[in-house]
N, C-alpha and C positions, 0 to 999 in steps of 0.2 A: 074650567078649565081653560089655561091659555094657550095661544096658538102655536107655541114648539111642544107642548106636552100633547095637543092635539094632532101635528104634523108625526109624531112620532109613533103615536096610537093607531094612525090610522091604517096602515096596511095590516094591524093585526086583526080588523073587524073586517076583513075581506074572506070569506071561505078559500078565493083562490089559493090566496098566501098558502094557509094550510094543507091543498091537495098538491100545491106543485112541492111544498120544504117534504110531504110524506112519502114522494114518488122520488126525490133524493134521498130521503134516508133508505127506502129500500134500494135504490141503487148503492148506495154507502154500505149495507150490508153485506150485498151478495154481490159485487164487485170483487171484494178483496178475497172469499170463498173460491170466486171461479178462479182467481189471478194465482192463488195457491193450489187449485187443483192440476194448474199446467204448469208448475216449480215456478212460478215467476212471484218472486218474493212482494209482500206489501210493503215491508218497509222499506224495500227498494224503489217500489215506483209508485205508492205513496196513495193510493186510490181514493181512501176515507179525506187525504185533504184536497186531492183534485176535483174531488164532486163537491166538497163545500164550497171551493172556489169558484166550480161552474153554477152554482146555485146561488150563489152572491152575483156574480158577474151579469148572467142572464137574466134574474129574476128580481134582483135588489136585495139589500140589506135584511131585510125582513125575513124573507125566504132562506137567506144566509144563515142569520143568527139560529131560527129554529132548526136547519138543517145540522148547523156546528153544533148546538148543545143535544140534539137528539140522537144523529147518529152515533157518534163514538158509545153512547150508552145503552140503546140500544145493540149494537152489533155487540159489545162486552156480554148484554145479558143472554142474548142469541148463541154468541159463537164462544164467547170467552176472551176474543180479540176489541180492541185491545188489552193486555194483561196488564193488571197492579198498577204499579204506580205510572206505567206509559200510559194507561187510559187517561189521566189528568194532563200529563205532554198534551196527547193527543187533542183533546178538549180543550187545553188553552190556544193551540195552535189554529185550529177549525174556527173559533172566536174570534179570533183577531184577523182569521183570513178573511173573515164574513164583512168585519168592520171594517176593516183596511180597503177592500174591495168596494164595500159601497161608499166609502168618503171618496176613494178615488174616481169611480165611475156617474155615482149620484143621477143613476137611470139612466146614462147616454151611452152605456154598450161599447165605450171607448177607452179602453187601456193602456196604456205604452208599454214597450219595452222595460224602462226604469222604476214605471210604476209597478208592472209585476214583479222585476226582479227586487222593488223594494219589501213587497210582499211578503218574496220568499224569504231573502234576509232578514225580516223582522220573524218571522214565524219561526226559524231557524234560532235566532239570537233566544228568543224564549225556550225553546227546546232543549236548547244546550245549555242553558242557568238553570232551569227548574232540574234536569237531567244530573248536573253539576250538583247540586246543593243535597238532592236526593240520593244519589247512586254515586258517580265517580265521573271526574273531568275527561278520563280519559275512555270512556263507556260513550260519553257523549260526543265527544268527538269522533268516534266510529261510526257512530248514528249518522252522522251529515255526512260522512264518507261513502255509507252504504246508500245513502238518500239520494247522492248526483244523479243517476238517470231521471229519478220522476224530478229532482227540481229542473231539472233540462227540458224534459216534458212538457213541465208546466209553463216556461219559460219561451219555448216555442209556442204552444198552442195557443196560450192566451194571447200570445203579442199576433200571432198570423189570424186568429176566429175573430177577433177585435177588428183586424183589418178587413176581411171578409165581411162582415155583418154590416161596417160602414159603408163598404162598395154597393153591396145589394141592397143599401137602405137608400144610397143616395139615385 
């Protein structure tokens, strides 16, 4: 096995990777359920995407990818959410978040405002493209508008959280 393949495979040999990913999958299933109990729309606050972002940011791309793939699938199997075609949109968004956050941070716990904004814009563009193809461009645009509070929360939280972690580390 060459050095690149070993580097990519290494995190997946650690039991802690799967334990952390499992924790984030549980959070990804129960957080939206909790939000809906208090009439806080999951489509507005994007808890599944937020938790995937947190998993990849805090514990790296491998935990992020495992969480990104398992969370929407487990949530759909247990709760029916996200439904139908939206399941595939959310799955694509989560995987993109995990890959981009892993690329930007590379284990440093440092992510800039512009990098967080880039991740948000990228996953929204993917969602818009997929929803426009399978549903309708108007529905896709409306989904972006509804999710603005969640995007603002992600932008503020991850920018400030990165600064906090860097100050704490120093």
